[in-house]
C-alpha positions, 0 to 999 in steps of 0.5 A: 783232799780226796778225788771224790771230795774235790768233785763234790766241792766243785759241784757245790760251787758250780750251783752257788754261782749259777743260782746267783747269775742274772739272765743273759742279755737278749743279744746273747740269747739271739747269737750265742757263741759257737759250741766247741764240737769236741766238748759237746755232750752226745745227743743220746745222753741228752735225749735218753738219760734225763728221765733215768737220771731224775729217778736215780736222784730221787732219794738215790733209789739206784746207785749212780756211781756206787760211791756214796759221797759223790752220789749224794752230792750229785743228787743234791745238785740235780735237785737244787737246779730247780732253784736256778730261776733263769731257764738259760742257766738251768739248761746249762746246769743240766749240761754240766751235771750230765758231763760231771756224771759221765766223768765221775763214772769214768774216773771212779770206775777206773780206780776200783783197784784202790778199793780193798773191800771184800769181793762181792757176790756176783750170782750163781756159779757154773764151774767148767769141766774143762778148758775146752768148755770154758773156751766156748763161753769166752768165745761167745763173750767176745762175739755176742756180748763184746765184753771188752767194750761192754763189760757183759761177760759171763760172770757165772764162770768167774770166781768172785775174787778173780784176779785181773791184770793188764798194762793199764795203770789202774790194774791189777784189780781183784774182784769180778764186780770191780772189773765189770763195773770198770769195764762197763763205764770205760768205753762207748759201746756203739763206737767201739769194737773188739775183734777176736782174732784167735782162741785156743786152749793152752792146757787142761786149765787155761785158755788163750785169746788174741784180739784187736781193740779200737775204742772210744772212751766214755768221756764227754768229748769222746776221745778215741783209743787207737787200735791195738792188739793183745792177748788174754790168758784165762786160768781156771782154778780147782773149782773150774772157775776162771780165777786169773785174767791176764792181758798183754798189749801190743802197745804200752799204756803210755802209748795208749794215753798219748794216742788219746790226747794227741791222735794226729801226732801219734799217727805221724810218729808211728808212720815215721817209725815204720819207715 
């Protein structure tokens, strides 16, 4: 069973249970159990996304994740929540759907490398006349757009079939649209930072940037990725567009993963290694 199929099945089972559940007792409503802080959905998601999610689910006028089977299952569950008679459980259903959407977007975006469809068009292109010209655009993407944590890079200077590679297990990815989709749903922009340490031209067709990243993953419990540094090589093709975007990190992908799951233990290990 595929990951998407499992997600759709879980949503259906969840709502079958919620529809038949009785209302909780008054004592439960008066003194509800404490909510685990680590798994609370952010207030911004609760306050700002309800109207947009309602519009998205109404006939799927907009793509929710871009994966049709997941989008349809999620939209059906969102519409079916009205069948839940008890207001308490209806509210819990909304919370569960919000969490499912955040996790779904994150997981599906992280597996763009498995999609072998042709590279999608990403708008009009603006070929660079030199690496120096590309450097200025890339510098602006770091400083103004913060593209590493927002996904908002200047698509006009990248080829549609640009090759992206990094130590990340979900790399490499071929296709600008796939990379942008993955990056835009990976980090929480407000609590993440990307600092450009230096940037220079390597030759007439390449730019090298050094950076520092400290980020929060866009998951319901908002796990943090410990700060690390890296370098990115941008290579221009004969048409003057970036055709390769290759990263190296100061930590391994395993270290990044462990620091997310066990931040305190990871810090202790790093401190021990330093001594």
